N, C-alpha and C positions, 0 to 999 in steps of 0.2 A: 726518327725513333721516339716512341712515347717515353715520357718521364714519369716514373711511378714514385709515389710517396707512401710511406707507412703511417697510418693513423694510430698514434700512440695511446689514444683513449680506448680503442677497440683491440689493438694487437699487443702482444707481449704482456698481457695482464698477469701472467705468471710471476712477473717481477715488479718491484716498486717503480714508480714513474721515472725517476731519474736514471734507473738502470736500463730502461727501455731504449734509450738512445744507443747504447752499446749493442743491445740485442739486434736492433734494426740495422746497424752498421755491419754487424757480423753476417747478416743475411744479404748484404750487398746494397742496402738502401743508402742513397746520398741525400734524400729529401724526406722530411717528416712533417706531420701536422698533428693537431689535437684539437679538442673542442675549446678548452679554455685552460690556461695554466694554473689559475688560482686554487681550484679544488685539490690539486695534486701537490702544489708546492708554492707557498707564498714568497719564497726567496727567488726572485727573478734572476739574480746573479747566479744562483746554483743551476738554474735551467740553462742559462747562457754558457756556463762552464761545461755542463754536460754535453751540449751540442758541439761546442768548440773542441772538446777533448776527442770527440769521435769524427770530427770533420764533416758533420752533416749540416744541412740547411733547414731551418724551420720555414716552411713556405705558406702556412695558413693556420689561423685559428679564429675563434668567434669573438664578436663583441659581447658584452654582458647581456644575458637574456632574462634578467629578473631573478626571481626566486625559483631556481631550477628544481629544488627539492619539493616545492609546493606545486609543481606542474607548469610553471610559467616557461614559455619558450620564446620570449621576445617582448619588448615593451615599446618598440619604435612607433606603434600606431596608437598608443594610449595617451590621450590629451593630458591626463593628470600626472603623467610620469615623464613629461618632456624634459624637464630640467635634469632628472636623474639619468635619462637616456643620454643627453648631450655630455654630461659629466663623465659618464662611462665611456663614451666615444673618445673624449680627450685623454682619459687615463689609459685606455687600451691602445690608442695610437702611440702614446709614449712608450708603452711596454713593447709594442711591435718594433719600434725603432731600436730599442735596447737589444731585442732578440734578432734583429735583422730580417724580420718577417715583412713581406711586401703585399700580402693579401689578407683581408679581414672579411669574414662573413657577418652580415647583420641579420639575426633571427627577427622576423617581422612580428611573430606572435599570433595568439588566438584573438578572435573577435570577442568583444565583451558586450553584455546586454545593457549596461548602464550608459553607453554612448551609442549614437546612431552609426551605422556602417559608413555613412558619408563623413561624419566627423572623424572617425578613426582613419579613413583613407586619406583625408586631407592632411591629418597630422603625420601619417606615414610618409607621404610625398614630401612634405616640408622637412621632416627630420632626415630623410634619406638625402635630399638635396644638400642640406647642411653638412651631413656626415661625409658625403662624397667629396665635397669641397675641402673639408677639414683634413680628410685622409690624403687627398691629392697634394696638399701642401707639404705632406711628409713623404711623398713618393709611394703611397700605399693605395692599392686598388680595393674598392669596396664591392662586395658581392651580396646578392640576395638569393635565397634558395627556396624554391617551391617544395612543400612537403605533401605527401599523398593524403587524401581525405579518409582513407580506410583506417590508418593507424593514428592519424592526427585530425579527427573531425573538428571542424570549427576553426581550422587554421586559416589565416587571412590570405595565403598565397599557395595555390595548389596545382597549377598547371604552367607549362611553358608559355602558353599564350598570355596568361595573366602576368607572368613575369615580364614578357616583352612589352605589354601595355604599360606596366608600372615603370619600366625604364624610359618609355616614351614620355610619360607624364613627369617624371623627375627631370628628364632632359639634362642629364649631366654626363659628360664623356667618361667620368671615372667610376661609373656604376655598371657592373656586369652581372651575369647570371652564374650561380653555382648550380651545376646540373648534376644531379644524383641519379644514376641509373636505377638503383633500387627504388627510390621514391617515385620516379617517373614511370617505371614499369607498373607499379601499383596504381598510379594515377591515370595514365593515358596510353602506355605502350608505344609502339612505333618508334623505338628509340633512335636508331641510326638515322632515319629520315628526319626526325625532329632535330637531332643534333646538326645534321647537314644543313637544314634550312635556317638554323639559328647560330651557326658556329661563330659568326662575327661578334655575337653578343655573349658568348660563353667564355668565362675566365678561368673556371676551375671545374673539374669533374671528379666525382666520387663513385665508387662501385661496390656492389654487394649483390649476391644472387637473390632471387625472389622465389617464393615468399618468405623463406626462413632467415634471410639476411646473413647467410653464411658465405663462404668463399665461392668463387665461380666454379661451376661444375656440380653444385649441390641443389640447383633449382632449375627454373624454366628458361633462363636467359641464355642465348647462344653467345657466350662471351668470346669464343674463338673467332666467330664472324665479326662480332661487334668491335673488338679491339683491332682486328686487321683493317676493318673499314675506317676506324678512327685514325689509324696510322696513315692510311692512304689519303685522308683529308688534311694531313700535315698539321694536326692540332699541336700548337706550341706550348700549351699550358701543362699543368700537372694533373695526373690521374691518381687519385688517392684510394688506397685500399681501406675503406671504411666498413669492414665487415666483422661479424662475430665469428671467430674461428670455430669450426665444428669440433675441433679437438685442440691439441697443442699447437701454438701459433706457427712454429717452424714447419711442422708437418703440413699445416694448412696451406703453405706457400708452394707446395709441389705443383699446383695448377699452373704456375707461371712457366715452369720448365716444360710442362706438357703442351702449353699453348705457344711456346716459342718466344716468350717475352722474358725480360729480366729486369730486376730493380735498377 
């Protein structure tokens, strides 16, 4: 049976962040994730209390991605931000341990013009190898996520094949792929065959329909087939609902009942 998580950055935005844990639990979710705790609440103990009060598990969030408001989406490949990146990894691993979270995604970031692609790639590989080892010491799995080049032009990682190649170059057993159905539908399509061929390297899955990034059933992806096939593959990781509800969040969850799945 697939294990579904609610992404609290996208879902239940009708409520303040700390109240979203209760909203998710009321809808039946035992697992939650979010992009990053700090923009919502700097008091990590308050987040820990909120999840404990509802009996839910935080299964995933991101490493710092730089100045998000300025459009940065990761600094792991930037040679002049290496120290900042590694400090952020150490701090976030400590936060993850406090929150009981066992998976962290590393946004790899956009390519810059002031360093060569080779310089940035070498920096990325070295930083990921360091971060994977540091996370492993805390019992936390590190992930990297390809983002589609349509909505993220210039991003350093855009396909599953590139992610596989990156894993091979980093060559650390604690690094896996975060596979986002929405992102990869926009980037390459052929979703279930790609997942089937790469399942051993996939640690976490996110979903949203394409192209609007709303709930399943609002776009072009056949999620009824896709989720049935994924269940038949015995995927043991989490499948997160990282979509923008087309209306009120609870109403947007009706697709789960219609597709015969539950939180």
